[in-house]
Biopython code that builds the backbone (N, CA, C, O; Angstrom):
import numpy as np
from Bio.PDB.StructureBuilder import StructureBuilder

atoms = [
    (1, "MET", "N", (0.836, -1.174, 0.000)),
    (1, "MET", "CA", (0.000, 0.000, 0.000)),
    (1, "MET", "C", (0.890, 1.249, 0.000)),
    (1, "MET", "O", (1.841, 1.348, 0.775)),
    (2, "ARG", "N", (0.568, 2.181, -0.868)),
    (2, "ARG", "CA", (1.350, 3.409, -0.986)),
    (2, "ARG", "C", (0.992, 4.422, 0.073)),
    (2, "ARG", "O", (-0.178, 4.591, 0.418)),
    (3, "LYS", "N", (2.003, 5.093, 0.587)),
    (3, "LYS", "CA", (1.799, 6.162, 1.563)),
    (3, "LYS", "C", (1.176, 7.360, 0.840)),
    (3, "LYS", "O", (1.610, 7.710, -0.257)),
    (4, "PRO", "N", (0.165, 7.991, 1.442)),
    (4, "PRO", "CA", (-0.437, 9.165, 0.794)),
    (4, "PRO", "C", (0.548, 10.335, 0.779)),
    (4, "PRO", "O", (1.415, 10.440, 1.646)),
    (5, "VAL", "N", (0.406, 11.200, -0.205)),
    (5, "VAL", "CA", (1.207, 12.413, -0.264)),
    (5, "VAL", "C", (0.574, 13.418, 0.684)),
    (5, "VAL", "O", (-0.610, 13.737, 0.567)),
    (6, "THR", "N", (1.365, 13.911, 1.619)),
    (6, "THR", "CA", (0.857, 14.791, 2.665)),
    (6, "THR", "C", (1.272, 16.245, 2.418)),
    (6, "THR", "O", (2.069, 16.532, 1.524)),
    (7, "ILE", "N", (0.726, 17.144, 3.215)),
    (7, "ILE", "CA", (1.118, 18.551, 3.161)),
    (7, "ILE", "C", (2.612, 18.665, 3.482)),
    (7, "ILE", "O", (3.329, 19.426, 2.832)),
    (8, "LYS", "N", (3.071, 17.927, 4.459)),
    (8, "LYS", "CA", (4.494, 17.941, 4.817)),
    (8, "LYS", "C", (5.344, 17.522, 3.615)),
    (8, "LYS", "O", (6.365, 18.147, 3.328)),
    (9, "ASP", "N", (4.928, 16.476, 2.919)),
    (9, "ASP", "CA", (5.655, 16.026, 1.722)),
    (9, "ASP", "C", (5.712, 17.133, 0.681)),
    (9, "ASP", "O", (6.762, 17.386, 0.091)),
    (10, "LEU", "N", (4.582, 17.790, 0.458)),
    (10, "LEU", "CA", (4.535, 18.854, -0.546)),
    (10, "LEU", "C", (5.462, 20.006, -0.175)),
    (10, "LEU", "O", (6.131, 20.568, -1.043)),
    (11, "LYS", "N", (5.505, 20.357, 1.091)),
    (11, "LYS", "CA", (6.383, 21.446, 1.525)),
    (11, "LYS", "C", (7.850, 21.075, 1.329)),
    (11, "LYS", "O", (8.658, 21.920, 0.944)),
    (12, "GLU", "N", (8.194, 19.829, 1.589)),
    (12, "GLU", "CA", (9.568, 19.371, 1.374)),
    (12, "GLU", "C", (9.924, 19.385, -0.109)),
    (12, "GLU", "O", (11.026, 19.789, -0.481)),
    (13, "ILE", "N", (9.008, 18.949, -0.943)),
    (13, "ILE", "CA", (9.234, 18.958, -2.388)),
    (13, "ILE", "C", (9.402, 20.383, -2.877)),
    (13, "ILE", "O", (10.290, 20.673, -3.678)),
    (14, "ASP", "N", (8.555, 21.263, -2.399)),
    (14, "ASP", "CA", (8.605, 22.670, -2.812)),
    (14, "ASP", "C", (9.936, 23.311, -2.421)),
    (14, "ASP", "O", (10.487, 24.100, -3.188)),
    (15, "GLU", "N", (10.453, 22.984, -1.249)),
    (15, "GLU", "CA", (11.731, 23.537, -0.798)),
    (15, "GLU", "C", (12.902, 23.020, -1.637)),
    (15, "GLU", "O", (13.850, 23.758, -1.908)),
    (16, "ARG", "N", (12.834, 21.757, -2.046)),
    (16, "ARG", "CA", (13.957, 21.155, -2.771)),
    (16, "ARG", "C", (13.945, 21.452, -4.258)),
    (16, "ARG", "O", (14.959, 21.866, -4.820)),
    (17, "ILE", "N", (12.796, 21.244, -4.901)),
    (17, "ILE", "CA", (12.796, 21.351, -6.367)),
    (17, "ILE", "C", (11.718, 22.258, -6.942)),
    (17, "ILE", "O", (11.720, 22.547, -8.139)),
    (18, "SER", "N", (10.812, 22.702, -6.109)),
    (18, "SER", "CA", (9.803, 23.698, -6.508)),
    (18, "SER", "C", (9.077, 23.357, -7.811)),
    (18, "SER", "O", (8.985, 24.190, -8.713)),
    (19, "THR", "N", (8.570, 22.142, -7.900)),
    (19, "THR", "CA", (7.820, 21.737, -9.095)),
    (19, "THR", "C", (6.447, 21.188, -8.715)),
    (19, "THR", "O", (6.078, 20.080, -9.106)),
    (20, "LEU", "N", (5.716, 21.958, -7.967)),
    (20, "LEU", "CA", (4.385, 21.526, -7.546)),
    (20, "LEU", "C", (3.333, 21.965, -8.555)),
    (20, "LEU", "O", (3.480, 22.975, -9.242)),
    (21, "THR", "N", (2.282, 21.184, -8.622)),
    (21, "THR", "CA", (1.163, 21.526, -9.501)),
    (21, "THR", "C", (0.315, 22.605, -8.824)),
    (21, "THR", "O", (0.431, 22.812, -7.616)),
    (22, "PRO", "N", (-0.528, 23.288, -9.586)),
    (22, "PRO", "CA", (-1.448, 24.250, -8.967)),
    (22, "PRO", "C", (-2.329, 23.606, -7.896)),
    (22, "PRO", "O", (-2.646, 24.242, -6.891)),
    (23, "GLN", "N", (-2.719, 22.369, -8.102)),
    (23, "GLN", "CA", (-3.544, 21.655, -7.121)),
    (23, "GLN", "C", (-2.766, 21.448, -5.812)),
    (23, "GLN", "O", (-3.319, 21.614, -4.725)),
    (24, "HIS", "N", (-1.504, 21.093, -5.922)),
    (24, "HIS", "CA", (-0.663, 20.929, -4.734)),
    (24, "HIS", "C", (-0.522, 22.252, -3.984)),
    (24, "HIS", "O", (-0.642, 22.297, -2.759)),
    (25, "ARG", "N", (-0.270, 23.316, -4.722)),
    (25, "ARG", "CA", (-0.113, 24.642, -4.100)),
    (25, "ARG", "C", (-1.409, 25.092, -3.420)),
    (25, "ARG", "O", (-1.371, 25.697, -2.348)),
    (26, "LEU", "N", (-2.543, 24.799, -4.037)),
    (26, "LEU", "CA", (-3.827, 25.155, -3.451)),
    (26, "LEU", "C", (-4.041, 24.400, -2.135)),
    (26, "LEU", "O", (-4.519, 24.978, -1.159)),
    (27, "ALA", "N", (-3.696, 23.130, -2.107)),
    (27, "ALA", "CA", (-3.847, 22.346, -0.881)),
    (27, "ALA", "C", (-2.973, 22.926, 0.228)),
    (27, "ALA", "O", (-3.416, 23.027, 1.372)),
    (28, "MET", "N", (-1.743, 23.306, -0.095)),
    (28, "MET", "CA", (-0.858, 23.903, 0.906)),
    (28, "MET", "C", (-1.421, 25.234, 1.398)),
    (28, "MET", "O", (-1.417, 25.508, 2.598)),
    (29, "LYS", "N", (-1.900, 26.050, 0.478)),
    (29, "LYS", "CA", (-2.471, 27.350, 0.840)),
    (29, "LYS", "C", (-3.701, 27.167, 1.731)),
    (29, "LYS", "O", (-3.857, 27.871, 2.729)),
    (30, "ASN", "N", (-4.563, 26.233, 1.375)),
    (30, "ASN", "CA", (-5.762, 25.965, 2.176)),
    (30, "ASN", "C", (-5.396, 25.481, 3.575)),
    (30, "ASN", "O", (-5.996, 25.911, 4.560)),
    (31, "PHE", "N", (-4.416, 24.593, 3.663)),
    (31, "PHE", "CA", (-3.990, 24.103, 4.968)),
    (31, "PHE", "C", (-3.439, 25.246, 5.815)),
    (31, "PHE", "O", (-3.785, 25.368, 6.990)),
    (32, "ASP", "N", (-2.587, 26.081, 5.232)),
    (32, "ASP", "CA", (-2.000, 27.191, 5.984)),
    (32, "ASP", "C", (-3.077, 28.171, 6.460)),
    (32, "ASP", "O", (-3.018, 28.666, 7.585)),
    (33, "ARG", "N", (-4.046, 28.444, 5.612)),
    (33, "ARG", "CA", (-5.147, 29.335, 5.984)),
    (33, "ARG", "C", (-5.974, 28.715, 7.115)),
    (33, "ARG", "O", (-6.329, 29.396, 8.078)),
    (34, "TYR", "N", (-6.273, 27.432, 6.992)),
    (34, "TYR", "CA", (-7.037, 26.718, 8.016)),
    (34, "TYR", "C", (-6.277, 26.721, 9.344)),
    (34, "TYR", "O", (-6.865, 26.974, 10.396)),
    (35, "ARG", "N", (-4.987, 26.443, 9.296)),
    (35, "ARG", "CA", (-4.158, 26.439, 10.508)),
    (35, "ARG", "C", (-4.170, 27.814, 11.175)),
    (35, "ARG", "O", (-4.324, 27.918, 12.392)),
    (36, "PHE", "N", (-4.009, 28.858, 10.380)),
    (36, "PHE", "CA", (-4.010, 30.214, 10.925)),
    (36, "PHE", "C", (-5.355, 30.537, 11.582)),
    (36, "PHE", "O", (-5.410, 31.097, 12.677)),
    (37, "LYS", "N", (-6.428, 30.172, 10.893)),
    (37, "LYS", "CA", (-7.777, 30.440, 11.418)),
    (37, "LYS", "C", (-7.992, 29.745, 12.761)),
    (37, "LYS", "O", (-8.522, 30.350, 13.693)),
    (38, "ILE", "N", (-7.593, 28.498, 12.866)),
    (38, "ILE", "CA", (-7.775, 27.727, 14.099)),
    (38, "ILE", "C", (-6.912, 28.299, 15.214)),
    (38, "ILE", "O", (-7.406, 28.566, 16.309)),
    (39, "LEU", "N", (-5.632, 28.486, 14.942)),
    (39, "LEU", "CA", (-4.710, 28.895, 15.996)),
    (39, "LEU", "C", (-4.902, 30.340, 16.440)),
    (39, "LEU", "O", (-4.694, 30.659, 17.611)),
    (40, "SER", "N", (-5.294, 31.207, 15.527)),
    (40, "SER", "CA", (-5.440, 32.614, 15.909)),
    (40, "SER", "C", (-6.659, 32.856, 16.801)),
    (40, "SER", "O", (-6.744, 33.888, 17.466)),
    (41, "GLY", "N", (-7.583, 31.928, 16.817)),
    (41, "GLY", "CA", (-8.774, 32.088, 17.642)),
    (41, "GLY", "C", (-8.655, 31.509, 19.039)),
    (41, "GLY", "O", (-9.594, 31.604, 19.830)),
    (42, "ILE", "N", (-7.511, 30.910, 19.357)),
    (42, "ILE", "CA", (-7.332, 30.249, 20.651)),
    (42, "ILE", "C", (-6.664, 31.202, 21.639)),
    (42, "ILE", "O", (-5.641, 31.814, 21.334)),
    (43, "LYS", "N", (-7.251, 31.318, 22.814)),
    (43, "LYS", "CA", (-6.735, 32.218, 23.849)),
    (43, "LYS", "C", (-5.971, 31.481, 24.947)),
    (43, "LYS", "O", (-5.133, 32.077, 25.623)),
    (44, "ASN", "N", (-6.248, 30.213, 25.127)),
    (44, "ASN", "CA", (-5.649, 29.410, 26.185)),
    (44, "ASN", "C", (-4.385, 28.724, 25.662)),
    (44, "ASN", "O", (-4.425, 28.072, 24.619)),
    (45, "GLU", "N", (-3.274, 28.865, 26.370)),
    (45, "GLU", "CA", (-1.998, 28.308, 25.920)),
    (45, "GLU", "C", (-2.027, 26.786, 25.800)),
    (45, "GLU", "O", (-1.500, 26.227, 24.839)),
    (46, "ASP", "N", (-2.637, 26.122, 26.767)),
    (46, "ASP", "CA", (-2.719, 24.658, 26.716)),
    (46, "ASP", "C", (-3.529, 24.204, 25.505)),
    (46, "ASP", "O", (-3.140, 23.265, 24.812)),
    (47, "GLN", "N", (-4.652, 24.869, 25.250)),
    (47, "GLN", "CA", (-5.478, 24.535, 24.094)),
    (47, "GLN", "C", (-4.723, 24.812, 22.790)),
    (47, "GLN", "O", (-4.842, 24.060, 21.822)),
    (48, "PHE", "N", (-3.947, 25.897, 22.777)),
    (48, "PHE", "CA", (-3.143, 26.231, 21.598)),
    (48, "PHE", "C", (-2.181, 25.084, 21.275)),
    (48, "PHE", "O", (-2.072, 24.665, 20.123)),
    (49, "HIS", "N", (-1.490, 24.585, 22.294)),
    (49, "HIS", "CA", (-0.524, 23.502, 22.073)),
    (49, "HIS", "C", (-1.207, 22.222, 21.599)),
    (49, "HIS", "O", (-0.673, 21.507, 20.751)),
    (50, "LEU", "N", (-2.374, 21.937, 22.141)),
    (50, "LEU", "CA", (-3.118, 20.747, 21.693)),
    (50, "LEU", "C", (-3.530, 20.881, 20.227)),
    (50, "LEU", "O", (-3.384, 19.941, 19.447)),
    (51, "GLU", "N", (-4.041, 22.046, 19.863)),
    (51, "GLU", "CA", (-4.459, 22.265, 18.474)),
    (51, "GLU", "C", (-3.261, 22.272, 17.536)),
    (51, "GLU", "O", (-3.337, 21.751, 16.423)),
    (52, "PHE", "N", (-2.159, 22.858, 17.981)),
    (52, "PHE", "CA", (-0.947, 22.877, 17.170)),
    (52, "PHE", "C", (-0.497, 21.452, 16.862)),
    (52, "PHE", "O", (-0.156, 21.139, 15.722)),
    (53, "GLN", "N", (-0.495, 20.599, 17.865)),
    (53, "GLN", "CA", (-0.114, 19.195, 17.670)),
    (53, "GLN", "C", (-1.091, 18.477, 16.736)),
    (53, "GLN", "O", (-0.679, 17.693, 15.882)),
    (54, "ARG", "N", (-2.378, 18.750, 16.904)),
    (54, "ARG", "CA", (-3.384, 18.127, 16.036)),
    (54, "ARG", "C", (-3.168, 18.544, 14.586)),
    (54, "ARG", "O", (-3.229, 17.715, 13.678)),
    (55, "LEU", "N", (-2.917, 19.822, 14.376)),
    (55, "LEU", "CA", (-2.697, 20.319, 13.019)),
    (55, "LEU", "C", (-1.406, 19.768, 12.426)),
    (55, "LEU", "O", (-1.343, 19.468, 11.233)),
    (56, "GLN", "N", (-0.390, 19.637, 13.251)),
    (56, "GLN", "CA", (0.867, 19.060, 12.780)),
    (56, "GLN", "C", (0.655, 17.601, 12.365)),
    (56, "GLN", "O", (1.213, 17.143, 11.368)),
    (57, "THR", "N", (-0.146, 16.888, 13.132)),
    (57, "THR", "CA", (-0.467, 15.498, 12.782)),
    (57, "THR", "C", (-1.225, 15.441, 11.463)),
    (57, "THR", "O", (-0.950, 14.583, 10.624)),
    (58, "LEU", "N", (-2.174, 16.347, 11.276)),
    (58, "LEU", "CA", (-2.901, 16.401, 10.003)),
    (58, "LEU", "C", (-1.940, 16.630, 8.829)),
    (58, "LEU", "O", (-2.042, 15.969, 7.795)),
    (59, "ALA", "N", (-1.022, 17.560, 9.002)),
    (59, "ALA", "CA", (-0.069, 17.873, 7.927)),
    (59, "ALA", "C", (0.848, 16.689, 7.632)),
    (59, "ALA", "O", (1.255, 16.484, 6.488)),
    (60, "ASN", "N", (1.170, 15.916, 8.658)),
    (60, "ASN", "CA", (2.117, 14.812, 8.492)),
    (60, "ASN", "C", (1.482, 13.510, 8.017)),
    (60, "ASN", "O", (2.163, 12.661, 7.443)),
    (61, "LEU", "N", (0.188, 13.348, 8.252)),
    (61, "LEU", "CA", (-0.431, 12.048, 7.967)),
    (61, "LEU", "C", (-1.583, 12.073, 6.967)),
    (61, "LEU", "O", (-1.875, 11.055, 6.340)),
    (62, "SER", "N", (-2.233, 13.204, 6.812)),
    (62, "SER", "CA", (-3.408, 13.272, 5.934)),
    (62, "SER", "C", (-2.999, 13.482, 4.482)),
    (62, "SER", "O", (-2.048, 14.205, 4.183)),
    (63, "ASN", "N", (-3.731, 12.841, 3.598)),
    (63, "ASN", "CA", (-3.515, 13.058, 2.173)),
    (63, "ASN", "C", (-3.796, 14.523, 1.842)),
    (63, "ASN", "O", (-4.774, 15.095, 2.324)),
    (64, "TYR", "N", (-2.945, 15.122, 1.026)),
    (64, "TYR", "CA", (-3.111, 16.541, 0.685)),
    (64, "TYR", "C", (-4.477, 16.819, 0.062)),
    (64, "TYR", "O", (-4.983, 17.936, 0.165)),
    (65, "GLU", "N", (-5.076, 15.830, -0.577)),
    (65, "GLU", "CA", (-6.369, 16.031, -1.232)),
    (65, "GLU", "C", (-7.473, 16.393, -0.234)),
    (65, "GLU", "O", (-8.479, 16.999, -0.602)),
    (66, "GLU", "N", (-7.274, 16.017, 1.027)),
    (66, "GLU", "CA", (-8.221, 16.403, 2.077)),
    (66, "GLU", "C", (-8.373, 17.920, 2.121)),
    (66, "GLU", "O", (-9.465, 18.427, 2.378)),
    (67, "PHE", "N", (-7.297, 18.638, 1.874)),
    (67, "PHE", "CA", (-7.293, 20.089, 1.998)),
    (67, "PHE", "C", (-7.740, 20.799, 0.721)),
    (67, "PHE", "O", (-7.625, 22.019, 0.605)),
    (68, "LEU", "N", (-8.241, 20.031, -0.218)),
    (68, "LEU", "CA", (-8.866, 20.609, -1.411)),
    (68, "LEU", "C", (-10.381, 20.695, -1.231)),
    (68, "LEU", "O", (-11.076, 21.264, -2.072)),
    (69, "LYS", "N", (-10.882, 20.139, -0.154)),
    (69, "LYS", "CA", (-12.324, 20.153, 0.116)),
    (69, "LYS", "C", (-12.780, 21.564, 0.477)),
    (69, "LYS", "O", (-11.999, 22.378, 0.971)),
    (70, "ASP", "N", (-14.053, 21.836, 0.222)),
    (70, "ASP", "CA", (-14.634, 23.168, 0.465)),
    (70, "ASP", "C", (-14.471, 23.639, 1.905)),
    (70, "ASP", "O", (-14.324, 24.838, 2.140)),
    (71, "GLU", "N", (-14.493, 22.742, 2.860)),
    (71, "GLU", "CA", (-14.415, 23.151, 4.270)),
    (71, "GLU", "C", (-13.079, 23.808, 4.618)),
    (71, "GLU", "O", (-12.965, 24.449, 5.663)),
    (72, "TYR", "N", (-12.074, 23.659, 3.764)),
    (72, "TYR", "CA", (-10.762, 24.257, 4.022)),
    (72, "TYR", "C", (-10.515, 25.497, 3.173)),
    (72, "TYR", "O", (-9.437, 26.088, 3.241)),
    (73, "LEU", "N", (-11.494, 25.896, 2.380)),
    (73, "LEU", "CA", (-11.319, 27.077, 1.524)),
    (73, "LEU", "C", (-11.454, 28.353, 2.320)),
    (73, "LEU", "O", (-11.336, 29.444, 1.762)),
]
sb = StructureBuilder()
sb.init_structure("model")
sb.init_model(0)
sb.init_chain("A")
sb.init_seg("    ")
for serial, (resi, resn, name, xyz) in enumerate(atoms, 1):
    if name == "N":
        sb.init_residue(resn, " ", resi, " ")
    sb.init_atom(name, np.array(xyz, "f"), 0.0, 1.0, " ", f" {name:<3s}", serial, name[0])
structure = sb.get_structure()
């Protein structure tokens, strides 16, 4: 079974060879916007760290196509 391409993978590819498709770039942009929206609304430091870890897990394990869905626009 093939490992899904994640946001983390796309960021690494972009840093090394910068040959991402528009779809890949959109997924990265959507993820970054979603992360900013979630984290900027948190006032409690403990909650911030929990959400930060959750978002990092999403970036490391979720297929980038997840972030092409309307809920992340």
